[in-house]
C-alpha positions as CSV (number, residue, x, y, z in Angstrom):
1,M,11.7,-67.5,-52.8
2,R,13.5,-66.2,-55.9
3,K,12.4,-63.0,-57.6
4,L,12.9,-61.5,-61.0
5,S,14.7,-58.2,-61.2
6,K,14.2,-57.9,-65.0
7,V,12.0,-59.5,-67.7
8,T,12.0,-58.7,-71.4
9,A,9.8,-60.2,-74.0
10,R,11.7,-61.6,-77.0
11,P,10.5,-62.8,-80.4
12,D,8.8,-66.2,-80.7
13,Y,7.2,-66.0,-77.2
14,Q,10.4,-66.1,-75.2
15,L,11.2,-64.3,-72.0
16,E,14.7,-63.1,-71.2
17,V,14.8,-63.1,-67.4
18,V,17.3,-61.9,-64.7
19,F,16.9,-62.9,-61.1
20,D,17.7,-61.0,-58.0
21,D,20.9,-63.1,-57.5
22,G,22.1,-62.4,-61.1
23,L,21.0,-65.7,-62.7
24,S,19.8,-65.0,-66.2
25,G,18.5,-66.9,-69.2
26,V,15.8,-67.3,-71.8
27,I,12.5,-69.1,-71.2
28,A,10.6,-70.3,-74.3
29,L,6.9,-70.3,-73.8
30,K,5.5,-70.8,-77.3
31,D,4.2,-74.3,-76.8
32,R,2.8,-73.5,-73.3
33,L,0.4,-70.7,-74.2
34,F,-2.9,-72.5,-73.8
35,G,-5.9,-72.3,-71.5
36,P,-8.1,-69.3,-70.7
37,M,-5.4,-67.3,-68.9
38,F,-2.5,-67.9,-71.4
39,E,-4.2,-68.0,-74.8
40,P,-4.4,-64.1,-74.9
41,L,-0.5,-64.1,-74.7
42,R,-0.5,-65.6,-78.2
43,D,-1.0,-62.1,-79.5
44,P,2.6,-60.9,-79.8
45,T,1.7,-57.3,-78.8
46,F,0.0,-58.5,-75.7
47,F,2.9,-60.9,-74.9
48,E,5.2,-57.9,-74.9
49,R,3.3,-56.2,-72.1
50,V,4.9,-58.5,-69.5
51,E,5.9,-56.8,-66.2
52,I,7.2,-57.9,-62.8
53,D,4.6,-58.1,-60.0
54,A,5.2,-57.3,-56.3
55,F,6.3,-60.9,-55.8
56,G,8.9,-60.9,-58.5
57,A,6.9,-62.9,-60.9
58,P,6.3,-62.2,-64.6
59,L,2.7,-60.8,-65.0
60,W,0.5,-59.8,-67.9
61,P,-2.4,-57.4,-67.8
62,N,-5.0,-60.2,-67.8
63,G,-3.6,-61.6,-64.6
64,A,-1.6,-64.4,-66.2
65,D,1.6,-65.0,-64.3
66,L,4.4,-67.5,-63.9
67,D,6.0,-68.9,-60.7
68,P,9.5,-67.4,-60.4
69,D,10.7,-70.4,-58.4
70,A,9.8,-72.7,-61.2
71,L,11.5,-70.5,-63.7
72,Y,14.6,-70.4,-61.6
73,K,14.7,-74.1,-61.1
74,S,14.3,-74.7,-64.8
75,L,17.2,-72.4,-65.6
76,T,19.5,-73.9,-63.0
77,A,18.7,-77.4,-64.2
78,D,19.5,-76.4,-67.7
79,R,22.8,-74.9,-66.6
80,T,23.9,-78.2,-65.2
81,R,23.2,-79.7,-68.6
82,G,25.0,-76.9,-70.4
83,S,22.0,-75.1,-71.8
84,V,20.9,-71.5,-71.1
85,E,17.6,-71.7,-72.8
86,R,14.7,-73.4,-71.3
87,V,11.4,-74.6,-72.7
88,L,8.8,-75.0,-69.9
């Protein structure tokens, strides 16, 4: 299982991520923030409160989180296509 070692909120609902093996990139979430858990993240101030939980996943104060393995796979898939930014 992959774990994040660093996560930084960026403008326009993007996350800059660094994994424990050094892989890094940007994940764009703007079009994915829907449903009861993710709608609060549409508030830019709340979105910026992202942290890393004990399992190496990005986590917000309301309990919304993202699977680090899925993020990792999306970044590695993009690298093979020549892109370093991923829209989930």
